[in-house]
C-alpha positions as CSV (number, residue, x, y, z in Angstrom):
1,M,0.5,-21.5,-21.0
2,Y,0.6,-22.3,-17.3
3,E,-2.5,-23.4,-15.3
4,H,-3.4,-23.5,-11.6
5,D,-6.5,-23.2,-9.5
6,V,-5.4,-20.0,-7.7
7,I,-2.8,-17.6,-8.9
8,V,-1.3,-15.2,-6.4
9,V,0.5,-12.1,-8.0
10,G,3.2,-10.9,-5.6
11,A,5.2,-12.7,-3.0
12,G,5.4,-10.3,-0.1
13,G,3.6,-10.9,3.2
14,A,0.1,-10.8,1.9
15,G,0.9,-13.0,-1.2
16,L,2.7,-15.6,0.8
17,R,0.0,-15.8,3.4
18,A,-2.7,-16.0,0.7
19,A,-0.9,-18.8,-1.1
20,I,-0.5,-20.8,2.1
21,A,-4.2,-20.4,3.0
22,A,-5.3,-21.3,-0.5
23,N,-3.1,-24.4,-0.5
24,E,-4.4,-25.4,2.9
25,A,-7.9,-25.1,1.5
26,G,-7.0,-27.7,-1.2
27,A,-6.4,-25.5,-4.2
28,D,-3.5,-26.0,-6.6
29,T,-1.8,-22.7,-5.9
30,A,1.0,-20.8,-7.6
31,I,2.8,-17.5,-6.9
32,V,3.9,-15.3,-9.8
33,S,6.2,-12.5,-8.7
34,K,8.6,-10.1,-10.3
35,L,10.9,-10.6,-7.3
36,H,12.1,-13.6,-5.4
37,P,9.8,-13.8,-2.3
38,V,12.4,-12.9,0.3
39,R,13.3,-9.8,-1.7
40,S,9.8,-8.4,-1.4
41,H,9.3,-5.0,0.2
42,T,7.6,-6.5,3.2
43,G,11.2,-7.2,4.3
44,A,11.7,-3.5,4.9
45,A,9.0,-3.4,7.5
46,E,10.7,-2.8,10.8
47,G,8.2,-2.0,13.5
48,G,5.9,-5.0,14.4
49,I,2.5,-6.7,14.4
50,N,-0.3,-5.3,16.5
51,A,-2.2,-8.0,18.3
52,A,-4.0,-8.1,21.7
53,L,-2.1,-10.9,23.4
54,Q,-1.6,-9.8,27.0
55,E,-3.9,-9.8,30.0
56,G,-5.3,-6.2,30.3
57,D,-5.5,-5.8,26.5
58,D,-8.3,-7.0,24.3
59,W,-9.4,-6.9,20.6
60,E,-12.1,-4.3,21.4
61,L,-9.4,-1.8,22.5
62,H,-7.4,-2.6,19.4
63,A,-10.5,-2.0,17.2
64,Y,-11.2,1.3,19.0
65,D,-7.6,2.6,18.6
66,T,-7.7,1.6,14.9
67,M,-11.0,3.3,14.2
68,K,-9.8,6.5,16.1
69,G,-6.5,6.4,14.2
70,S,-8.4,6.1,10.9
71,D,-10.2,9.4,11.7
72,Y,-13.4,7.4,11.5
73,L,-13.1,6.5,7.8
74,A,-12.4,2.8,8.3
75,D,-15.2,0.2,8.0
76,A,-16.1,-1.4,11.3
77,P,-16.5,-5.0,9.9
78,A,-12.9,-4.8,8.6
79,V,-11.5,-3.2,11.7
80,E,-13.1,-5.8,14.0
81,T,-12.0,-8.7,11.8
82,L,-8.4,-7.4,12.0
83,A,-8.5,-7.0,15.8
84,Q,-10.2,-10.3,16.4
85,D,-8.1,-12.4,14.1
86,A,-4.7,-10.8,14.7
87,P,-3.9,-12.7,18.0
88,E,-4.5,-16.2,16.6
89,D,-2.7,-15.4,13.3
90,T,0.3,-13.9,15.2
91,I,0.5,-17.1,17.4
92,T,0.5,-19.2,14.2
93,L,3.5,-17.3,13.0
94,E,5.2,-18.0,16.3
95,H,4.4,-21.7,15.9
96,W,5.9,-21.6,12.4
97,G,9.2,-20.4,13.9
98,M,8.9,-16.6,13.7
99,P,11.8,-15.4,16.0
100,F,9.9,-12.8,18.0
101,S,11.8,-10.8,20.6
102,R,11.1,-12.0,24.1
103,E,11.2,-10.8,27.7
104,D,13.4,-12.4,30.3
105,D,10.6,-14.7,31.4
106,G,10.3,-16.1,27.8
107,R,7.1,-14.2,26.9
108,V,6.9,-12.6,23.5
109,S,7.7,-8.9,23.8
110,Q,5.3,-6.1,22.9
111,R,6.2,-2.4,22.7
112,P,4.2,0.9,22.5
113,F,3.5,2.4,19.1
114,G,1.8,5.6,18.0
115,G,-1.9,5.9,18.6
116,L,-2.2,2.7,20.7
117,S,-3.8,2.7,24.2
118,Y,-1.8,-0.4,25.1
119,P,1.7,-1.7,24.2
120,R,0.5,-4.4,21.8
121,T,3.1,-4.2,19.0
122,T,4.8,-7.6,18.7
123,Y,8.2,-7.4,17.1
124,A,11.4,-9.2,16.1
125,G,14.1,-6.6,16.8
126,A,13.7,-3.9,14.2
127,E,13.6,-6.4,11.3
128,T,10.0,-7.8,11.8
129,G,9.1,-7.8,8.1
130,H,12.4,-9.6,7.2
131,H,11.7,-12.4,9.6
132,L,8.1,-12.5,8.6
133,L,9.0,-13.1,4.9
134,H,11.5,-15.9,5.7
135,T,9.1,-17.6,8.1
136,M,6.3,-17.7,5.6
137,Y,8.5,-18.5,2.6
138,E,9.7,-21.6,4.6
139,Q,6.0,-22.6,4.8
140,V,5.6,-22.1,1.0
141,V,8.6,-24.3,0.3
142,K,7.4,-26.9,2.9
143,R,4.1,-27.2,1.1
144,G,5.5,-27.4,-2.4
145,I,3.7,-24.3,-3.6
146,Q,4.9,-23.4,-7.1
147,V,6.7,-20.1,-7.2
148,Y,7.4,-18.4,-10.6
149,D,9.8,-15.7,-9.5
150,E,11.2,-13.0,-11.8
151,W,8.0,-13.2,-13.8
152,Y,6.6,-9.7,-14.2
153,V,2.8,-9.7,-14.5
154,M,1.8,-7.2,-17.1
155,N,-2.0,-7.4,-17.1
156,L,-5.1,-9.4,-16.1
157,A,-7.1,-11.4,-18.5
158,T,-10.7,-10.4,-17.9
159,T,-13.9,-10.8,-20.0
160,D,-15.3,-7.6,-21.5
161,E,-18.9,-7.3,-20.3
162,D,-20.1,-3.6,-20.0
163,D,-20.7,-4.0,-16.2
164,P,-17.6,-4.8,-14.2
165,N,-19.8,-6.8,-11.8
166,D,-20.5,-9.2,-14.7
167,R,-16.8,-9.6,-15.7
168,Q,-14.7,-12.7,-14.9
169,C,-11.0,-12.7,-14.3
170,E,-9.5,-15.8,-16.0
171,G,-5.8,-15.3,-15.4
172,V,-2.8,-13.1,-15.9
173,V,-0.2,-12.3,-18.6
174,A,3.4,-12.2,-17.5
175,Y,6.8,-11.4,-18.9
176,D,9.6,-13.9,-18.1
177,V,12.5,-11.6,-17.2
178,Q,15.0,-14.4,-17.8
179,S,13.9,-15.4,-21.3
180,G,12.0,-12.4,-22.5
181,T,8.9,-14.4,-23.4
182,V,5.3,-13.3,-22.7
183,E,3.0,-16.1,-21.4
184,G,-0.4,-16.7,-20.0
185,F,-1.3,-18.1,-16.6
186,K,-4.8,-19.5,-16.4
187,A,-6.6,-19.4,-13.1
188,N,-9.3,-22.1,-12.9
189,Q,-10.7,-20.4,-9.8
190,S,-9.3,-17.1,-8.8
191,V,-6.5,-14.5,-9.1
192,I,-5.2,-12.8,-5.9
193,L,-3.4,-9.5,-6.3
194,A,-0.8,-8.9,-3.6
195,T,1.5,-6.4,-5.3
196,G,2.2,-3.9,-2.6
197,G,2.1,-0.1,-2.7
198,P,2.6,2.7,-5.2
199,G,5.4,4.5,-3.4
200,Q,7.4,5.2,-6.6
201,A,4.8,7.8,-7.6
202,F,6.7,10.0,-5.2
203,D,10.4,11.0,-5.3
204,H,11.1,10.7,-1.6
205,T,9.7,7.4,-0.3
206,T,10.5,4.6,2.0
207,N,9.3,2.2,-0.6
208,A,11.5,0.0,-2.8
209,V,12.0,0.7,-6.5
210,S,9.7,-2.3,-7.1
211,C,6.7,-0.6,-5.5
212,T,5.0,0.7,-8.7
213,G,1.3,0.2,-8.1
214,D,1.1,-2.7,-10.6
215,G,-1.9,-4.4,-8.9
216,H,-3.7,-1.1,-8.4
217,A,-3.4,-0.2,-12.1
218,M,-4.3,-3.7,-13.5
219,A,-7.4,-4.0,-11.3
220,Y,-8.4,-0.4,-12.0
221,R,-8.3,-1.0,-15.8
222,A,-10.1,-4.3,-15.3
223,G,-13.1,-2.5,-13.7
224,A,-12.4,-2.8,-10.0
225,P,-12.7,0.7,-8.3
226,L,-9.8,2.2,-6.4
227,E,-10.9,3.4,-3.0
228,D,-9.7,6.4,-0.8
229,M,-6.5,6.8,-2.9
230,E,-6.0,10.4,-1.6
231,F,-5.0,9.0,1.8
232,I,-1.2,8.6,1.5
233,Q,0.8,8.1,4.7
234,F,4.0,10.1,5.1
235,H,6.1,8.4,7.8
236,P,7.6,10.9,10.2
237,T,11.1,9.3,10.3
238,S,12.8,8.6,7.1
239,L,16.4,9.5,6.3
240,P,16.7,12.7,4.3
241,S,19.3,11.5,1.8
242,T,17.5,8.3,0.7
243,G,14.1,8.0,2.2
244,V,15.2,4.8,4.1
245,L,12.8,4.1,7.0
246,I,13.8,4.6,10.6
247,S,11.3,2.5,12.5
248,E,8.6,3.8,14.8
249,G,10.1,1.4,17.2
250,V,12.7,4.0,18.0
251,R,10.0,6.3,19.3
252,G,8.2,3.3,20.8
253,E,11.3,2.5,22.9
254,G,11.5,6.2,24.0
255,G,13.2,8.1,21.2
256,I,12.8,11.9,21.3
257,L,12.3,14.4,18.5
258,Y,14.0,17.8,18.7
259,N,14.1,20.9,16.6
260,N,17.1,23.1,15.9
261,E,16.5,25.0,19.2
262,G,16.7,21.8,21.2
263,E,13.0,21.8,21.9
264,R,11.0,18.6,22.3
265,F,8.5,20.2,20.0
266,M,5.7,17.6,20.1
267,F,5.1,18.7,23.7
268,E,6.6,22.2,23.9
269,H,4.7,23.4,20.8
270,G,1.5,21.6,21.7
271,Y,1.2,19.2,18.8
272,A,0.4,16.2,21.0
273,N,0.3,17.2,24.7
274,N,-0.5,13.7,25.9
275,S,1.3,11.3,23.5
276,G,4.1,13.4,22.2
277,E,6.3,11.4,19.8
278,L,3.8,8.6,20.0
279,A,0.9,10.5,18.5
280,S,-0.4,9.0,15.2
281,R,1.9,9.3,12.2
282,D,-0.1,12.0,10.4
283,V,0.1,14.2,13.4
284,V,3.8,13.8,13.9
285,A,4.6,14.2,10.2
286,R,2.7,17.5,10.0
287,A,4.4,18.7,13.2
288,E,7.9,18.0,11.8
289,L,7.1,19.9,8.6
290,T,5.6,22.8,10.5
291,E,8.8,23.1,12.5
292,V,10.8,23.1,9.3
293,N,8.5,25.6,7.5
294,E,8.6,27.9,10.5
295,G,12.4,28.0,10.5
296,R,13.0,25.6,13.4
297,G,14.2,22.7,11.2
298,I,17.9,21.7,10.9
299,E,19.4,22.8,7.6
300,D,15.9,23.9,6.7
301,E,15.1,20.2,5.9
302,Y,14.8,17.9,8.9
303,V,14.6,17.4,12.6
304,H,16.6,15.2,15.0
305,L,15.6,11.9,16.4
306,D,17.6,11.0,19.6
307,M,17.9,7.6,21.1
308,R,21.2,8.0,22.9
309,H,19.6,8.1,26.3
310,L,18.2,4.5,25.8
311,G,21.7,3.1,26.4
312,E,23.9,0.9,24.2
313,E,22.6,-2.4,25.6
314,R,18.9,-1.7,24.9
315,I,19.7,-0.2,21.5
316,M,21.8,-3.2,20.5
317,D,19.1,-5.6,21.7
318,R,16.1,-4.0,20.1
319,L,17.2,-1.5,17.5
320,E,20.6,-2.6,16.2
321,N,19.8,-2.4,12.5
322,I,18.7,1.3,13.0
323,L,22.3,2.0,13.9
324,H,23.6,0.4,10.7
325,L,21.1,2.4,8.6
326,A,22.0,5.7,10.1
327,E,25.7,5.0,9.8
328,D,25.5,3.6,6.2
329,F,23.3,6.3,4.7
330,E,23.9,9.4,6.8
331,G,27.3,8.8,8.5
332,V,25.7,9.2,11.9
333,D,26.4,7.0,15.0
334,G,23.1,6.8,16.8
335,L,24.9,5.8,20.0
336,I,26.6,9.1,20.3
337,E,24.6,11.6,18.2
338,P,21.0,12.2,17.1
339,M,19.8,11.0,13.7
340,P,18.4,13.4,11.0
341,V,14.8,12.5,10.0
342,K,12.0,14.0,7.9
343,P,8.6,12.7,6.6
344,G,8.7,10.4,3.6
345,Q,6.0,8.8,1.5
346,H,5.4,5.4,3.2
347,Y,2.1,3.8,2.7
348,A,-1.2,3.9,0.8
349,M,-4.2,3.6,3.0
350,G,-6.4,3.3,-0.1
351,G,-6.3,0.7,-2.8
352,I,-8.3,-1.8,-4.7
353,E,-11.9,-1.9,-3.3
354,V,-12.5,-5.3,-1.6
355,D,-14.8,-6.8,1.0
356,E,-13.6,-8.5,4.1
357,N,-13.0,-11.7,2.2
358,G,-10.6,-9.9,-0.2
359,Q,-13.0,-10.1,-3.2
360,T,-13.4,-7.3,-5.7
361,C,-16.5,-6.6,-7.8
362,V,-14.9,-8.5,-10.7
363,N,-15.7,-12.2,-10.4
364,G,-12.6,-14.3,-9.6
365,L,-10.4,-11.3,-8.7
366,Y,-9.1,-10.7,-5.2
367,A,-6.7,-8.4,-3.6
368,A,-4.8,-8.3,-0.2
369,G,-2.2,-6.3,1.6
370,E,-1.2,-2.7,0.7
371,C,-2.6,-2.9,-2.8
372,A,-6.1,-3.5,-1.3
373,C,-8.5,-1.3,0.6
374,V,-10.8,-3.3,2.8
375,S,-11.0,-0.5,4.5
376,V,-9.2,-1.1,7.8
377,H,-6.9,2.0,7.8
378,G,-9.3,4.7,6.7
379,G,-7.7,8.1,6.7
380,N,-4.6,7.1,8.6
381,R,-2.9,3.8,9.4
382,L,-1.6,3.2,12.9
383,G,2.0,1.9,13.0
384,G,2.0,-1.9,13.6
385,N,-1.3,-2.4,11.7
386,A,0.1,-3.1,8.3
387,L,1.6,-6.5,9.1
388,P,-1.5,-7.9,10.8
389,E,-3.5,-6.8,7.8
390,L,-1.2,-8.9,5.6
391,I,-1.6,-12.0,7.6
392,V,-5.3,-11.6,8.5
393,F,-6.7,-10.5,5.1
394,G,-4.1,-12.5,3.1
395,K,-5.3,-15.6,4.9
396,R,-9.0,-14.8,4.3
397,A,-8.4,-13.9,0.6
398,G,-6.6,-17.2,0.1
399,R,-9.3,-19.3,1.8
400,H,-12.2,-17.6,0.0
401,A,-10.4,-17.7,-3.4
402,A,-10.0,-21.4,-3.0
403,G,-13.7,-21.9,-2.4
404,E,-14.1,-21.8,1.4
405,D,-17.4,-20.3,2.6
406,L,-16.5,-17.4,5.0
407,G,-20.0,-16.1,5.2
408,E,-21.8,-13.2,3.6
409,P,-19.6,-10.0,3.6
410,E,-20.9,-6.9,5.1
411,I,-18.8,-4.6,2.9
412,R,-20.1,-4.0,-0.6
413,T,-18.1,-3.5,-3.7
414,G,-18.6,-2.1,-7.1
415,Y,-21.2,0.4,-8.3
416,G,-24.6,-0.2,-6.6
417,D,-27.6,1.4,-5.2
418,D,-25.8,2.6,-2.1
419,V,-23.4,4.9,-3.9
420,E,-23.5,8.7,-4.6
421,D,-22.2,10.2,-7.8
422,E,-19.6,13.0,-7.9
423,D,-21.0,15.8,-10.1
424,D,-19.7,19.2,-9.1
425,T,-15.9,19.2,-9.0
426,E,-14.4,21.1,-11.9
427,L,-11.3,19.2,-13.2
428,P,-8.5,21.2,-14.8
429,V,-7.9,18.6,-17.6
430,A,-9.6,15.6,-18.9
431,P,-8.2,12.6,-17.0
432,G,-7.8,9.0,-18.3
433,A,-6.7,7.3,-21.5
434,A,-4.7,9.2,-24.1
435,G,-3.7,8.4,-27.7
436,L,-2.7,5.0,-28.9
437,D,-1.6,3.1,-25.8
438,S,-4.6,0.9,-25.2
439,S,-3.3,-1.6,-22.6
440,D,-6.6,-2.0,-20.7
441,A,-7.1,-5.4,-19.0
442,V,-10.4,-6.4,-20.6
443,A,-10.0,-8.7,-23.7
444,D,-11.3,-6.2,-26.3
445,G,-10.9,-8.3,-29.4
446,G,-7.3,-7.5,-30.3
447,V,-7.2,-10.8,-32.1
448,A,-9.9,-13.1,-33.5
449,A,-13.1,-12.9,-31.4
450,E,-13.5,-16.7,-31.1
451,T,-10.1,-16.9,-29.4
452,G,-10.3,-17.3,-25.6
453,T,-10.0,-14.4,-23.2
454,L,-6.5,-15.4,-21.9
455,E,-5.2,-16.1,-25.4
456,R,-6.4,-12.6,-26.6
457,A,-4.8,-11.0,-23.5
458,V,-1.5,-12.7,-24.2
459,E,-1.5,-11.7,-27.8
460,R,-2.3,-8.1,-27.0
461,E,0.6,-7.9,-24.5
462,R,3.0,-9.4,-27.0
463,E,2.0,-6.8,-29.5
464,R,2.5,-4.1,-26.8
465,V,6.1,-5.3,-26.2
466,D,6.8,-5.4,-29.9
467,R,5.6,-1.8,-30.3
468,L,7.8,-0.6,-27.4
469,M,10.8,-2.5,-28.7
470,E,10.5,-1.5,-32.3
471,R,10.3,2.2,-31.6
472,D,13.9,3.6,-31.8
473,E,13.2,7.3,-30.8
474,G,11.0,9.3,-28.6
475,V,11.1,9.8,-24.8
476,Q,12.4,7.4,-22.2
477,H,10.3,6.3,-19.3
478,A,12.7,7.7,-16.8
479,E,12.1,11.3,-17.9
480,I,8.4,10.8,-17.6
481,R,8.6,9.1,-14.2
482,A,10.9,11.8,-12.8
483,K,8.4,14.5,-13.9
484,L,5.5,12.6,-12.4
485,Q,7.3,12.0,-9.1
486,K,8.3,15.6,-8.8
487,A,4.7,16.8,-9.4
488,M,3.3,14.4,-6.8
489,T,6.0,15.4,-4.2
490,D,5.5,19.1,-4.9
491,Y,1.7,19.2,-4.9
492,V,0.2,16.1,-3.4
493,N,2.4,15.8,-0.3
494,V,1.6,16.3,3.4
495,F,0.2,19.8,2.9
496,R,-2.2,20.2,-0.1
497,T,-3.9,23.1,-1.8
498,E,-6.6,23.1,-4.5
499,D,-4.3,24.9,-6.9
500,G,-1.4,22.6,-6.2
501,I,-3.5,19.4,-6.8
502,K,-4.8,20.9,-10.1
503,K,-1.2,21.6,-11.2
504,A,-0.4,18.0,-10.4
505,L,-3.3,16.7,-12.5
506,K,-2.2,18.9,-15.4
507,I,1.4,17.5,-15.2
508,I,0.0,14.0,-14.9
509,R,-1.9,14.6,-18.1
510,E,1.3,15.8,-19.8
511,C,3.0,12.6,-18.6
512,R,0.2,10.5,-20.0
513,E,0.5,12.2,-23.4
514,E,4.3,12.0,-23.5
515,Y,4.0,8.3,-22.7
516,Q,2.5,7.8,-26.2
517,N,6.0,8.4,-27.5
518,V,7.9,6.3,-25.0
519,Y,10.5,3.8,-26.3
520,V,12.8,1.2,-24.8
521,D,16.4,1.9,-25.2
522,D,17.7,-1.6,-24.3
523,P,17.3,-3.8,-27.5
524,S,17.7,-7.1,-25.7
525,R,14.9,-9.6,-25.0
526,T,16.3,-11.0,-21.8
527,F,16.7,-9.4,-18.4
528,N,15.3,-6.2,-19.9
529,T,14.7,-4.1,-16.9
530,D,14.2,-1.0,-19.1
531,L,11.2,-2.7,-20.7
532,Q,9.8,-3.7,-17.3
533,H,10.3,-0.2,-15.9
534,T,8.6,1.4,-18.9
535,I,5.5,-0.7,-18.3
536,E,5.6,0.1,-14.6
537,T,5.7,3.8,-15.4
538,R,2.3,3.5,-17.2
539,N,0.9,2.0,-14.0
540,L,2.3,4.8,-11.9
541,I,0.7,7.4,-14.2
542,D,-2.7,5.7,-13.7
543,V,-2.4,5.3,-10.0
544,A,-1.0,8.9,-9.4
545,E,-4.0,10.3,-11.2
546,T,-6.4,8.5,-8.9
547,I,-4.5,9.8,-5.9
548,A,-4.7,13.4,-7.2
549,L,-8.4,13.1,-8.2
550,G,-9.3,11.8,-4.7
551,A,-7.3,14.6,-3.1
552,L,-9.1,17.2,-5.3
553,V,-12.7,16.1,-4.7
554,R,-12.3,15.5,-0.9
555,N,-12.5,19.1,0.3
556,E,-11.9,18.5,4.0
557,F,-9.1,17.8,6.5
558,R,-9.2,14.1,7.6
559,G,-6.4,11.9,8.7
560,A,-3.4,12.1,6.3
561,H,-5.4,14.3,3.9
562,W,-4.7,18.0,4.8
563,R,-6.5,20.6,2.7
564,Q,-5.6,24.3,3.1
565,E,-9.0,25.4,2.0
566,N,-10.9,23.5,4.6
567,Q,-9.2,22.9,8.0
568,I,-12.0,20.9,9.6
569,R,-13.1,17.3,9.5
570,D,-16.5,17.5,7.9
571,D,-18.4,14.5,9.2
572,E,-21.7,15.8,7.9
573,N,-20.6,15.6,4.3
574,W,-17.5,13.4,4.2
575,L,-18.1,10.2,6.2
576,K,-17.8,8.4,2.9
577,H,-15.3,6.6,0.8
578,T,-14.0,8.1,-2.5
579,L,-14.1,5.6,-5.3
580,V,-12.6,6.0,-8.8
581,S,-13.4,3.5,-11.6
582,W,-11.9,3.2,-15.1
583,D,-15.1,3.7,-17.2
584,D,-14.0,2.9,-20.8
585,G,-10.8,4.8,-20.2
586,A,-12.3,7.8,-18.4
587,P,-12.1,7.9,-14.6
588,D,-15.6,8.0,-13.0
589,I,-15.8,9.2,-9.4
590,F,-18.4,8.2,-6.8
591,Y,-18.8,7.6,-3.1
592,R,-19.9,4.9,-0.7
593,P,-20.9,5.5,3.0
594,V,-18.5,4.5,5.7
595,I,-19.7,1.5,7.9
596,L,-19.4,2.6,11.5
597,E,-21.7,-0.1,12.9
598,G,-19.7,-3.0,14.5
599,Q,-20.9,-6.2,16.1
600,D,-22.0,-4.8,19.3
601,K,-21.4,-1.0,19.0
602,T,-21.4,1.9,16.7
603,Y,-18.1,3.9,16.5
604,E,-19.3,7.4,16.9
605,P,-16.9,10.0,15.5
606,K,-15.1,12.0,18.2
607,V,-12.4,14.6,18.2
608,R,-9.1,12.8,17.5
609,S,-6.5,14.2,19.9
610,Y,-3.3,12.7,21.3
């Protein structure tokens, strides 16, 4: 068994920043990650960091743009915290050696991004996330923070009180990929989940293969609700063959979208008469798919993104890696021809419900980054707001988890007297647990009751691995995962219908039942990625189900959530967050009001036009 004060699960941007902050606050801190830190998916972030740094810009403008972009589903305390803290935290990165792009006079460069009223996106070429990871990993090494890389965290060790608000997270259980052993990590103070997104729930995604919603699923089964999971961002510009991201920075620098008739459709078809290609991502993604669906797409699949007019010097200075991606994956030279692009699953606005200090309703359990929902993105995230979320709320989670007093949070978590129960949506199947696979996080007495919570959790996970390894026939996880991904892409994509979502829920149920017969084909105990992926697939099933449940009950059109049956934003009934909790293996749906009251103003919902 390993023991530390604060254990951070995941070593991407949020995890590294949380670990640094916890260490600075005096806690013995360790990172446990299934990947080496600089291989984390944050490295694929290309665009930049939104921060009000220049004269003429201010945090209040950033906050307003963020709230508008969220379609008024973000919580004002989180939005204002992001906007206020981002400048200082971005400057800290610069002082740590982050190689930001600069103007001729030496000032840090900032470019326009979609949905922003001011060019406040700070960047490092088109490899901002890559440089961010290396900059912060240097700080982790400098401080001597222990990193357990290639340890896959399988579950949390949480006490088993009936009310999740009374539970305590005491550590995690992890699988050592190199040795095949399953061990416990005791957290004397707190566990911080920073495990990234659930992109592998879809079959066309910009996310890495490692983005399997592990933190979401573990926290969910431990009793922390998942919030606003229906809001999935589909990035307008991914490469058709692979889903590889083409940065919004291309459009920020002046890139243009064309259909098969050579029309600049964002303007000519009236999708965004003022902002054009720099409308918010949900608007642009729907516009592209509408063009394709109405016969104006290229090869009935994609549109063209053209940056040739920017000139070779500017492209090589600011967007060089985009040329390499287009050439390597599509065989296109972006200097002399347009690039094919189409929407791809990119980001989860929802996640583990946390307050502005990163704390969940489960004592000692925190979350930060994409796996968390504070909620700063609401119904739609603005490009350039993901990386500041990592550094701002990763830092806050680390400090608070280490014992610093950051003040009383304004955002509430868990089931309380301010929530409203869901009681009238007819579900097509019974969601939740099925059959024999009981891998919930709470220590439910799998071994002797007098044994400690962490020891019981470790023993249960060892037994789980043994069961998977001993079975020599059944179904392989890859078949189940492919079926799940196809259902989510077919029915819970950019355009959604009630019948389609119900079909997805039925298929997810089938996947859950088939998973009871899953087996691991690789018999080895070391470097067994088949075993790891099998466990990840269970997490994807749980998370995909919460996405579909949220999409079914929210019968309105808001942000990234388009519903055919109701083409209006219903502020009277739906200015509230969707929450799904794992109630003894059966999802329970409830709602909490959005907080629109900020420090000095109330963000009144307005028509969101670009």
